[in-house]
C-alpha positions in Angstrom: -26.5 -87.3 -63.0 -30.0 -86.1 -63.5 -31.1 -82.5 -63.8 -32.7 -82.5 -60.4 -29.5 -83.8 -58.7 -27.5 -81.1 -60.4 -30.0 -78.5 -59.3 -29.9 -79.8 -55.7 -26.1 -79.8 -55.6 -26.0 -76.3 -57.2 -28.4 -74.9 -54.6 -26.3 -76.4 -51.7 -23.2 -74.9 -53.2 -24.9 -71.5 -53.5 -26.1 -71.8 -49.9 -22.7 -72.7 -48.7 -21.0 -69.8 -50.5 -23.7 -67.4 -49.2 -23.2 -68.5 -45.6 -19.4 -68.1 -45.9 -19.8 -64.6 -47.3 -22.1 -63.6 -44.4 -19.7 -65.1 -41.9 -16.7 -63.2 -43.3 -18.5 -59.9 -43.3 -20.0 -60.5 -39.8 -16.5 -61.2 -38.3 -15.4 -57.7 -39.2 -18.4 -56.0 -37.4 -17.9 -54.7 -33.9 -20.9 -54.1 -31.6 -21.3 -50.7 -29.9 -20.3 -50.4 -26.2 -23.0 -51.6 -23.8 -24.2 -48.5 -21.8 -27.7 -49.6 -20.9 -28.6 -49.3 -17.2 -29.0 -46.8 -14.5 -26.7 -43.8 -14.3 -26.3 -41.1 -11.6 -26.3 -37.5 -12.8 -24.4 -34.6 -11.4 -26.7 -31.6 -12.2 -25.4 -28.0 -12.0 -27.7 -25.6 -10.2 -29.9 -23.6 -12.6 -31.2 -20.1 -12.1 -33.2 -20.1 -15.4 -36.9 -19.4 -15.4 -37.3 -22.1 -18.0 -34.8 -24.9 -17.3 -34.0 -27.6 -19.8 -34.6 -30.3 -17.2 -36.2 -29.9 -13.7 -35.0 -32.2 -11.0 -36.8 -32.5 -7.6 -33.5 -32.6 -5.7 -30.9 -29.9 -6.5 -27.6 -31.2 -8.0 -28.8 -34.8 -8.0 -30.6 -36.8 -10.7 -30.6 -40.1 -12.5 -30.8 -41.4 -16.0 -31.9 -44.7 -17.3 -30.5 -45.8 -20.7 -32.3 -48.5 -22.7 -30.2 -49.8 -25.6 -30.8 -51.8 -28.7 -27.6 -51.9 -30.6 -26.6 -48.3 -31.5 -30.1 -47.0 -30.7 -30.7 -45.5 -27.2 -33.6 -44.2 -25.2 -32.5 -41.8 -22.5 -35.1 -41.5 -19.7 -34.3 -38.8 -17.2 -35.8 -39.0 -13.7 -36.7 -35.4 -13.7 -40.0 -33.8 -12.6 -41.5 -34.1 -16.2 -40.0 -37.6 -17.1 -38.1 -36.4 -20.2 -37.3 -39.1 -22.7 -34.9 -38.6 -25.6 -34.1 -40.9 -28.5 -30.4 -41.1 -29.4 -27.9 -43.0 -31.4 -24.4 -44.1 -30.3 -21.6 -44.3 -32.9 -17.9 -44.5 -32.1 -18.6 -43.5 -28.4 -20.4 -40.3 -29.7 -24.0 -39.9 -28.7 -26.5 -37.7 -30.6 -30.3 -37.4 -30.3 -33.4 -35.4 -29.6 -36.9 -35.4 -28.3 -39.7 -33.1 -27.4 -39.2 -30.8 -24.4 -41.5 -31.8 -21.5 -41.0 -28.5 -19.5 -44.3 -26.6 -19.7 -42.6 -23.2 -20.3 -41.0 -24.7 -23.4 -43.9 -26.7 -24.9 -43.6 -27.5 -28.6 -39.8 -27.2 -28.6 -37.2 -29.9 -29.1 -34.3 -30.9 -26.8 -31.1 -31.9 -28.5 -28.5 -34.1 -26.8 -24.9 -34.6 -27.6 -22.6 -36.7 -25.6 -19.4 -38.7 -25.3 -18.7 -42.0 -23.6 -15.6 -41.8 -21.6 -14.1 -44.9 -19.9 -16.5 -45.0 -17.0 -18.8 -42.0 -17.4 -21.0 -40.1 -19.9 -20.6 -36.4 -20.6 -24.0 -35.1 -21.9 -24.8 -31.7 -23.3 -28.5 -30.7 -23.8 -29.8 -27.7 -25.7 -33.1 -26.4 -26.9 -33.9 -25.7 -30.6 -32.7 -22.3 -31.5 -35.3 -21.7 -34.2 -38.1 -22.0 -31.7 -39.2 -18.5 -30.8 -41.9 -19.3 -28.2 -39.4 -20.7 -25.6 -37.3 -18.3 -23.5 -33.6 -18.3 -24.3 -31.7 -20.9 -22.3 -28.1 -22.0 -22.2 -26.7 -25.4 -22.8 -27.0 -27.8 -19.9 -23.9 -30.0 -19.3 -24.4 -33.2 -17.3 -21.9 -35.8 -16.1 -23.3 -39.3 -15.6 -21.6 -42.2 -13.7 -22.8 -45.7 -12.9 -23.7 -46.1 -9.2 -21.6 -48.8 -7.4 -23.3 -52.1 -7.5 -25.3 -51.4 -10.7 -22.7 -52.4 -13.2 -24.2 -53.8 -16.3 -23.7 -57.4 -17.3 -21.3 -57.7 -20.2 -21.7 -60.6 -22.6 -18.6 -62.7 -23.0 -17.6 -63.2 -26.6 -16.8 -66.7 -27.8 
């Protein structure tokens, strides 16, 4: 056998071993749950002079979740169109983004949440170290998927 033939066979063997290693590692990975789509929010009434989120309709709101793997973009349908970036790991959600409420300009909103079987429990709070914003409590929201807007799940092979 010539050197070029040995080199060619060696490269094919290395390629095959590499693909098999990637396949074995990939088979152990599990994707995060698919939560992208439209969600209905149950919003508690607020008497705060500087709320965390301001909804046009009392006790009703909506949330759009855009998802790329474990990375999320939470877009609230509030008066100020609040958008928060978050990360989903083991059904736990954490993220933050700038507050869009004028009375709390230059502060950050933090979101924590948990995915239950058919709904999301979200907890929003404002940065404590920010002194310019009035003190607010934590806002707890419950989100459910409206009927007829179920997300399409991909079937695995």
